[in-house]
C-alpha positions in Angstrom: -21.1 24.7 18.9 -20.3 23.3 15.4 -16.8 25.1 15.2 -16.0 23.8 18.6 -16.6 20.3 17.6 -14.6 20.7 14.2 -11.6 22.0 15.7 -11.6 19.4 18.8 -11.2 16.6 16.5 -8.8 18.4 13.9 -5.6 17.1 15.1 -7.0 13.4 13.9 -7.1 14.7 10.4 -3.4 14.8 10.3 -3.4 10.8 10.2 -5.4 10.9 7.1 -2.6 12.2 4.7 0.2 9.5 5.5 -2.5 6.8 5.3 -3.8 8.1 1.9 -0.1 7.9 0.8 0.5 4.6 2.0 -2.7 3.4 0.4 -1.8 5.1 -2.9 1.6 3.5 -3.0 0.7 0.1 -2.4 -2.3 0.4 -4.8 0.0 1.7 -7.6 2.7 -0.8 -6.8 0.3 -4.0 -7.2 -0.5 -2.7 -10.8 2.9 -1.5 -12.1 6.6 -2.4 -11.9 8.6 0.6 -13.0 9.1 3.2 -10.2 8.0 6.1 -12.3 4.6 4.4 -13.3 4.3 3.7 -9.4 4.9 7.1 -8.4 2.8 8.8 -11.2 -0.1 6.4 -10.2 0.4 7.0 -6.7 0.0 10.7 -6.9 -3.1 10.4 -9.1 -4.7 8.0 -6.5 -3.7 10.2 -3.9 -5.3 13.5 -5.5 -8.6 11.2 -6.3 -8.9 9.9 -2.8 -8.3 13.1 -1.3 -10.7 15.1 -3.5 -13.2 12.6 -2.8 -13.0 12.9 0.9 -13.1 16.5 0.6 -16.1 16.5 -1.7 -17.8 14.3 0.9 -17.0 16.4 3.8 -18.4 19.4 2.0 -21.6 17.5 1.3 -22.0 16.5 4.8 -21.1 19.9 6.3 -23.9 21.5 4.0 -26.6 18.8 5.2 -25.5 19.4 8.6 -26.0 23.2 8.6 -29.5 22.9 6.7 -31.1 20.4 9.0 
């Protein structure tokens, strides 16, 4: 049952990537002016946000399967 729930809402997860890219670019652009600094900071922010979301998903998935 859990696998069915995971795959049924999986298509919505594709919206996360463009959203994180936009957030990262806007955040970096508000703190830096040169394009190289903006892109470098945007990539770092993208990786940080995505890593945090994966970490949170893993923790919630583990908790769900324990309980």
